[in-house]
Structures are given as C-alpha cells and as structure tokens.
C-alpha positions in Angstrom: 3.2 25.5 50.0 0.7 22.9 51.2 -1.5 21.0 48.8 -5.0 19.9 49.8 -5.5 16.2 50.0 -9.2 16.3 49.4 -11.3 18.4 47.1 -13.3 21.0 48.9 -16.9 19.9 49.4 -19.7 22.3 48.6 -22.2 22.9 51.3 -25.7 22.9 49.9 -27.3 26.3 50.0 -30.4 26.5 52.2 -33.2 28.7 50.9 -33.4 32.1 52.6 -36.4 31.9 55.0 -37.0 35.6 54.7 -37.4 35.7 50.9 -41.0 36.3 49.7 -42.4 36.2 46.2 -44.1 39.5 46.4 -46.1 39.1 43.2 -47.7 35.9 44.5 -48.4 37.4 47.9 -50.0 40.5 46.3 -52.1 38.3 43.9 -53.3 36.0 46.7 -54.0 39.0 49.0 -56.1 40.9 46.4 -58.0 37.7 45.5 -58.9 37.1 49.2 -59.8 40.7 49.7 -62.1 40.6 46.7 -63.8 37.4 47.8 -64.4 38.7 51.4 -65.7 42.1 50.1 -68.2 40.4 47.8 -69.2 38.0 50.5 -69.8 40.9 52.9 -72.0 42.7 50.3 -73.9 39.5 49.6 -74.6 39.0 53.3 -75.8 42.6 53.8 -78.1 42.5 50.7 -79.5 39.1 51.7 -80.5 40.3 55.2 -82.2 43.4 53.7 -84.0 41.4 51.1 -85.4 38.9 53.6 -86.8 41.7 55.8 -88.3 43.6 52.9 -90.0 40.6 51.3 -91.4 39.3 54.6 -95.1 39.6 55.2 -95.6 41.8 58.3 -98.4 39.4 59.5 -96.1 36.3 59.2 -94.3 34.9 62.2 -91.1 34.0 60.5 -87.9 34.3 62.6 -86.3 36.8 60.1 -89.1 39.3 60.7 -88.9 38.9 64.5 -85.1 39.6 64.4 -85.6 42.6 62.2 -88.4 44.0 64.4 -86.5 43.3 67.6 -83.8 45.7 66.6 -86.3 48.7 66.7 -86.2 50.7 69.9 -90.0 51.0 70.1 -90.5 47.3 70.2 -88.2 46.8 73.2 -89.7 45.0 76.2 -90.9 47.2 79.0 -92.3 50.0 76.9 -89.4 52.2 75.9 -91.3 54.0 73.2 -89.6 57.1 71.8 
C-alpha cells in the first residue's frame, strides 16, 4: 500500500456564477417597478395640469404643443 508523501491540498471553491439571491432580485425589481410607475403617473399628470391651467390667450410653448395635437389645428386646413 502506498502512502502519500504530501497532504492533499484543498482547492478553493469558486462561487457558482449561476446562483442568484432571489429575495434581493425580487425586492430590487419591485422597488424599481414602483418608482417607474409613480414617475410615469407624475409625468402624465404634470402634462395635463400644465395644459389645463394655461391661459388660452397666452403664447406659452406648452399650450402650442397641446393645441398642435388636435386634428383641426393641423396646417393646410384638415378640419373634421
């Protein structure tokens, strides 16, 4: 029977590259989804509020952009 001359060396274990901490992934995902959802609602509300509060006689760029989306104000006539 042969006896080993050196003690076996332990190879350091590398972390598995395909291991995911699913609790952290879920928490970060839900947090980002909530932030983006609230930001989208805020953007939608802010555009509607600017157009509603704007004076129809004023020449502010927000009113022009809101009015330019209407089909009746398209250049070249185009009334409905």
